[in-house]
N, C-alpha and C positions, 0 to 999 in steps of 0.2 A: 382619631376614632378607631377602635379595634375592629378589624374585619371579622365577620362571623365565620366560624369553622364550618367546613362543608362535611356533612355527615350523610352517608348512604345507609339506610336501614333496609336490609334484605329480609323479608318476612313472607316466604312462600307459603301458600295455603290460605292466607287471610281472606281472599275473595272466593275461595272454593269451599267454604264452610257450608255444610247442609243446614239451612235455616230451621228445618224441622227438629234438629237435635240441639238447638240452642235456646235457652230460656229467653223469651222475648223481653221480659222485664229487665234482665241483666243487660241485654243489648241496647235497650232504649234509655235506661236510667242509670246504670252503673258503669258505663264506659264513656264518661264525658270527655276525657282527653282524646281518646281515639276518635270519637264522633266529631270533635272539633277539628282534628287534623283532616278527616275525610271531607268535612264540609268546606273548609277554607283553603285546602290545598289546590294548587294550580295543576290541572291535568296536562300531561305531556305524552304525546303518542309514543308507544313502545312496541318494538317488534321482537323482543327477547322474552320468551315465556317460560323457558326451562331454568331450573335453579342453576345448572352448570353454566349456561350461557350468561345469566345475570352476574354470577360470581366472577367469571372471566372478564366481563366488561367492567365491573367495578375495580378489578385489579389492573386495568389498563391493557388487557390482552384482547385478542380477537374474540368477539362476543359469541362466535359459533364454535369455539374451541373447547374441548374437554380438558379440564385441568388435570395434570399428572399427579394426583394426590399420593399415589404409591411412592413416588420419589422422595417424599418427606420421611419415609420409614426405611429407605435404602441406606446401606452402609457404604463406606469408601470404596470397597471392592466392586460395587455396582455402578460407580460413576462412569458415565459414557456408554452404559450397556442398554438401558431402556427396556430391560427384560423382566420387569416386575409389575405386579398388580396387587390390588386389594380384593378380597373376596368374602362373600357371605354365603352360607348355605341357605337354599330356598326350596320351595316346592314349585316346580315348573309344570303348569297345568295346560296341556294342549287341548284344543278342540278341533272342529273340522277345518278351520281356516287359520287359526291364530294360536299363539301360546301366551300364557299370562304368568307373571311372577307373583306367587302367593307368599306373603311373609309368614314366618314361624312365630309361635308364642315365645316370649322372652321369659322363660321359667328355668329353674335349675335343672329340671328333667330334660328340657329341650336342649339346653347348652351342653349337658352331659352327652346326649345323643350326637350332637354336632361334633363335639370333641372326638368321640370315638370314630365317627365316620371320616373326619378330615385327617386324623392321625393315621388311620388305615390307608387312606388315599396317599398320604405322604410316604408311607412305607412301600406301597406297591409301585408308585410312580416316581420313586427317588431318582431313577436315571433321567427323568424328564424335568423334575422341578423339586424345590424345597418349599415346604409349607410351615410357616411359623405363626403361632398365635400372638395377636396384639392385644386383644381384649375379648370379653365374652361375645362370641358371634362374629368377630372381625379377625381376619387372617391376612397374612402377607405371603404372596406367592412369588418365588424367584425361579424363572425358567432357565434351563441350562442351554438349550439349543434354539428352539423356535422363538420368534418375536411375536409378542401379543398385539392384537389390534388395539388401536387407541380411540375407537369410536364409542365404546360402552359408557353410558352416563352413570352418574352416582346412583348407588342403590336406592336411595329415597326417591329418585326421579322416576324409577320404572316400576316400583311395587304397585301391583294391581293393574298394570297396563300391558298392552300388547307389546311383545318384544321380537316379533318375527323379523322386522326390518334389520335389527341388530344381529340376529342369528344369521340371516342371509348375507349380510355384509361380511361376516366372519369367514364365510366360505372362501373368500379371496386369500385368506391366510390359512392354507390347507393344513400344514402341520398342527397349528393351534386348533383348528376345527376338529381334526381327528382326535387330538388329545382330549378335548372336552367331551366328545362322543364316547370315548373309552371310559372316561371318569363317570359319566352318567350311567353307562351300562353296569359299572362296578357298584355304584350306589344303589341302583335298582335291585340288584340281587343280594345286597348286604343283609345280614341277619337282623341288624337293628331295624331296617325298614320292613322286613317281613313281620317282625314283632309289632311294629307301629301299625301296620295294616290290620293285624289281628285285633289290636286295641282301638281301632277306629280312628287312628291318627293319620294325618297326611304324611306320605313318605317324603323324606329329604332326598330329592332325586337330582339336584343340580347345584351348581355354584353360580352366583352372579359375580363376575369379575369386572373391575373398572379401575380407572386412575393410572393407566399405563402411560409410558413416555418419559422422556428426560425432564428433569427439573427446569422450570421456567421462572426466572426472577420477575415478580410483579413489577409493572411499570408505573403503577399508581403512586401518587404523592401522599396517599393516606398514611398517616404516621402511626396509627394505633388501630388494632382490631379488637372488637368485643365479640366473643363467641364461646360456646360451650361444646360444640361438636368436635370430637377427637381428631378427625382427619384435618379439619380446617385449622385447629390449633397447632397441629404438627406442621402444616404448610406455612403458617405464619412464623413459627420458630425457625424453620429451614430458611425462610426469607429474611431473617434477622429483623423482623417487625415486632414491636411490642404488642402483647395481647393480654387481655384480661377477661374474666368471666362477665357475662351480661349482668349479673346481679349487682355489680359495683356501680352501675350507671346512675342509680339514685343518689349516689354520693360523689359523683365525678363531674367536673366542670366542663369537660369536653373542649379544652383549649386547642387541641390539634384536630386536623382533618382526620376523620375516622370512618371505619367500616364496622357496622353492627350486623351480625347475622344471627337470627333466632329461628331455629328449626322446630320449635316445640309444636306449633300447629301442624306443620307438614308431617312430623313424626306421628302425631296423634291420628291424623287422617289416614296414615298408611299402616298403623299398627293394629293387630287383632286384640291387643290388650289396652287400648287407648283409654285414658281417663276422660272425665267429663269435659267437653270442649268449653262450656261456660266457665268452669273453674280455671281453665288455662287462660281464657280471655281476661278474667279478673286479675290474675297474677301479672299478665302482660300490661294491664292498665296501670298497676301500681309500680311495677319494676321498670317499665319501658316507656309507655306513652305519656304518663304524667311527668316524669323527669324530663323527657325530651321536649314536651310542650312548654314547660317552665323555661327551659333554656332558649327555645325559639322566641318566646315572648320577650325575654330579656335582651334579645339581639345577639346572643352568644353563638347560635347555631342556625345554619340554613340546611334544612333536611330534605332529602329525596327518599321517598318511600317506594320500594320496588318489591312487588308481590306477584309478578308474573301475569299481571292484568294487561289489557290492551292499552291502558294508560298508567304511567307512573304519576306520583304526586310530588310536587315541589312546594315546600312550606317555609316561609321566612317570617320575620317579625312584622312585615308589612301585610301579610296575609290576613291579619285580624281586621283590617279595614275594609274587607270585601263584604260589607253588610248586605249587599244585594244577593249574595249567594243563598240559594235555596237551603232550607234547614233540613239537610239530609244526614244520615249516619250509616253505620255498618249495615243495618237491615236493608237499606236501599241498594247497596252495592251487591247484596246477595240475591236480590229478587230479579 
């Protein structure tokens, strides 16, 4: 008898959805596969709530370790240096006690402003670092002298949240802390930001940098990754692990142990330009939950759903026999 493949589904944001912004008819009637998984899944206590920690644990690494995603974009000359990071331009909003990272709109105008600012940063601070564009809004920073701290979490993990603890921790890496302060002062006075203020736009006054450290080969036995996020795809390629887009799951048998990471909900919760959450859930139902449930029922897959909740959910073909389980669905997890 064939042993079921073990599949981890990492879906951050699923249980953080604001119920007031979701069509209740869609939640109750048009997500049958998701609601089935939530009703019949076996709850397992979880102590990893951040996306970074969950991913590290799925890859067989220390669950409280920040993955060095920047290493996936580093060249051969950077091997053994650990002097690189990924960065995004943000608005850092301070108040009396805390500072918050506010995301920027993903428009052509915003990306143009970001490109001007970061290119000018690169020119001014060339003795300290190189800045190379990877994609719209995403940049690679290579430091020449100072070593970056490795405690900064992924950009999506901190958007809209207090970041004082990370800023305070960086004080222990004084050269890095000073460099960031100088960059922030330059951004504050840049003419692009002066024009943005006049036009009622938030100034682009800081960089959020993460993913520092030397490459770590994942220890997990998962043989295939399904993901669409650029940095995770690059990390899989660096690790010589096969990876495919999430969209192919509807036509894939999942014969190998696999890791599926879908960040659509988390990205929508963090973005100022988010599309309708109900529409995203409907696509996830057809592209993700229905195909996975069919493979669970056939005995092909044993699924672990990890969404940063106090409980993970474990679902196998035997789960359907738990007729005593209360008829609950997504709406009950959000209330």
